N, C-alpha and C positions, 0 to 999 in steps of 0.2 A: 358277465363281462366276457368279451371275446367270443360270443356265440354268433354263428353265422345266420341263424334263422330269425324269424320275426320276434322271437322272445328276447332278442337283444335289447328291445325297447322296454321302457318302464311299463310294467303291467302287474296285475295282481291276480289272485285266485281265491275262490271259495272251494274248499276241499271237503271231502268226506273221508273219514278214517275207518279202517277195519283193523281191529287189534285182536290178535290171538294170544291167549294166555294158556299155558299148559302146566300140568302137574301130574305126577304119578299117582297121587292119592287125592281123595275128595275130603273136604273138611267135614265138620260135625253136622253141617246142613246138606251134605251130599252134593256139594258144589266145588269146583276148582277155586272160585272166588265169587264174590258178589259183584255183578256187573256195575252196580251203582258206585262201588269203590273205584273201579277202573275209570269210569266216566268222570267222577269228581277229580281224580288225580290228573287226567288228561286235560279236562276243561280248565282247571286252575293253571296248568302250565301254558296252555294255548292262550288263555286270556291275559296272562301276565307277560308273556314273552313274544307271542307271534301275532295275535289278532290286532288289526289296525296298527301294524308296525311295518317299517320299511326294512326288509331283510337284504343285506348287502355282503358281498365278499369284502374282506378287510382291506383290500387294495383298491376299492372302487374310487374313482376320482371325484365322485359327487359328494363324498363325505364332508369335506370342508364347507361346502355350501349348505349342507344340512345342519352342521354345527352352527354356522353363522346365523341361520334362520331358526334356530332352536326347534328343529324338527326331530321327531322320535324316529330312531332307527336302531337296528341291531346288526353288528358286524359278525361275520362268521369266518372261520378258517377256510371253509370250503364254499363253493358257489351254492346259493340257496335253491337247490333243486328239490323236487319232490322226494328224491331218494335221500337227500341230506336231512330234510325235515322229518322223514320217516325215522331215520337214525336218531335224530334228536329226541323224538317222542319215545322211541324204544329205550334209549339210555335213561331218560327221565323215569320211565316206569320201572326199569331195573333198579335204579337207586332207591325207589320207594317200595322195594320188596316184591314186586310182581314178577312172576316167572314168565315173562313175555317171550313168545317165540317168533312173532312177526308183527310188523306194523306196515300197513299198506295205505297209501294216500291216493285218492281218486281226484284228479284235477277236473275231469269231465266224465261223462258216462262211459267213454271208451278209452280213457288214458289213465293208467294206474302205474305207480311205482312202489316198490316195497323194500323193506330192510329186514334182514334176519341174520343171526349169527349161527355158525355151524357148531 
């Protein structure tokens, strides 16, 4: 909403995620963590909440029409930017016990946004 560029129009993205997990020690298998555990956690979250879903700011005026037409959507407190989606995935990984240091989302080969905490 209220964006001046071409992205103000309805559109979607296929993104690539880069997730960094850090830890001061290695586990019994000499790893920070098993990549497959991170992948499973992220894929479950993405498939349940983000994939094939209409992501909208909570004040978007199209919401009543979507409700009326029984369309799937997710409202967010913030605008659904790559930065916000990175933050959502970051927080989900944290809640599930991963010591995530950064989540970056690539919208295109040259456009990336990331979220990390200090």
